[in-house]
C-alpha positions as CSV (number, residue, x, y, z in Angstrom):
1,Q,15.3,71.2,-60.8
2,A,14.2,68.9,-58.3
3,R,11.1,67.3,-59.1
4,L,9.0,64.1,-58.0
5,V,5.7,63.3,-59.8
6,E,3.4,60.8,-58.5
7,S,0.9,58.6,-60.7
8,G,-1.3,56.1,-60.8
9,G,-4.1,57.0,-58.4
10,G,-7.8,56.5,-59.2
11,L,-11.1,54.9,-58.1
12,V,-11.3,51.5,-56.9
13,Q,-13.9,49.3,-54.9
14,A,-13.0,48.5,-51.6
15,G,-11.4,45.2,-51.2
16,G,-9.4,46.2,-54.2
17,S,-5.7,46.9,-55.2
18,L,-4.1,49.8,-56.5
19,K,0.1,50.5,-57.0
20,I,0.9,53.9,-57.2
21,S,4.5,55.3,-58.4
22,C,6.2,58.6,-57.6
23,A,9.3,59.5,-60.6
24,A,12.2,61.6,-59.3
25,S,14.0,63.7,-61.5
26,R,17.6,62.1,-60.7
27,S,18.9,59.4,-59.2
28,I,17.5,58.1,-55.8
29,S,19.8,55.7,-55.4
30,T,21.8,58.1,-52.5
31,F,18.7,59.7,-51.0
32,I,18.9,58.8,-47.1
33,V,14.9,58.2,-47.0
34,M,11.7,58.4,-49.4
35,G,8.3,58.0,-48.3
36,W,4.6,58.2,-48.6
37,Y,2.2,60.3,-47.0
38,R,-1.8,60.9,-47.4
39,Q,-4.2,63.6,-46.3
40,A,-8.1,62.9,-46.5
41,P,-10.2,65.7,-46.4
42,G,-10.6,67.7,-43.2
43,K,-7.8,65.6,-41.5
44,Q,-3.8,66.5,-41.2
45,R,-1.2,64.9,-43.4
46,E,-0.2,61.6,-42.4
47,L,2.6,59.0,-43.0
48,V,1.6,56.1,-44.6
49,A,5.6,54.4,-45.6
50,T,8.9,54.8,-45.7
51,I,12.0,53.3,-46.6
52,T,15.5,54.0,-46.7
53,A,18.6,53.9,-48.8
54,G,19.3,50.6,-47.5
55,G,15.9,49.3,-47.7
56,T,14.6,49.4,-44.4
57,T,10.8,49.6,-44.4
58,N,8.4,51.6,-41.7
59,Y,4.4,51.1,-42.0
60,S,1.8,53.3,-40.2
61,D,-0.4,50.9,-38.1
62,S,-3.5,51.1,-40.1
63,V,-1.7,50.1,-43.4
64,K,0.8,47.3,-41.9
65,G,0.1,44.1,-44.0
66,R,-2.0,45.7,-46.8
67,F,0.5,47.9,-48.1
68,T,4.4,47.6,-49.0
69,I,6.9,50.2,-50.1
70,S,9.2,49.8,-52.5
71,R,12.1,51.8,-54.3
72,N,13.4,51.1,-58.0
73,N,16.9,53.1,-58.1
74,S,17.5,51.8,-61.7
75,E,14.1,53.5,-62.4
76,N,14.4,56.5,-60.0
77,T,11.0,55.6,-59.0
78,L,9.2,55.1,-55.7
79,Y,6.4,52.7,-55.6
80,L,3.4,51.8,-53.2
81,Q,1.0,48.8,-53.5
82,M,-1.9,48.8,-51.5
83,N,-4.1,45.8,-51.3
84,S,-7.4,45.1,-49.1
85,L,-8.3,48.9,-49.4
86,T,-11.2,50.3,-47.7
87,P,-12.9,53.9,-48.1
88,E,-10.9,55.1,-44.8
89,D,-7.4,54.8,-47.4
90,T,-9.3,57.4,-49.4
91,A,-6.9,60.5,-49.6
92,V,-4.3,62.4,-51.8
93,Y,-1.0,60.3,-51.6
94,F,2.2,62.4,-51.7
95,C,5.5,61.0,-52.5
96,H,8.3,62.5,-50.2
97,A,11.9,62.3,-50.6
98,R,15.0,63.5,-48.5
99,P,18.0,63.4,-50.6
100,V,20.2,64.8,-47.9
101,P,19.7,66.1,-44.1
102,Q,18.8,69.5,-45.1
103,S,16.5,69.0,-48.2
104,S,13.1,68.0,-48.7
105,W,11.1,66.8,-51.9
106,W,7.5,66.9,-52.0
107,G,5.2,65.8,-55.1
108,Q,2.0,67.5,-56.0
109,G,0.0,64.5,-55.0
110,T,-2.4,61.5,-56.4
111,Q,-5.8,60.9,-55.5
112,V,-6.8,57.4,-54.3
113,T,-10.9,57.2,-53.9
114,V,-11.9,53.7,-52.5
115,S,-15.6,53.3,-52.8
116,S,-17.8,51.1,-50.7
């Protein structure tokens, strides 16, 4: 069964860093695109960053220059390095994958809390 499992969330002080991971249940080397989304309390889920199979990345304006998305195909894992965190980054972070155009996988989410 297709699965994405996030890990690495937690509590961090403002200005700090955190790296979250998303492990896939099978090879991700041919996945069209993978990405991170987040949802803060009372808000809609929003795009954070995406990375294509070819390595092209895209970031939301709110995280550009602070966050870095990467994928390790040999480990079947997607990463999000988050630096210079602010309380506004507090949210549940979800991993997403599109193995093929007609397929969409979501992870269960990992909580990231940034204290001021």
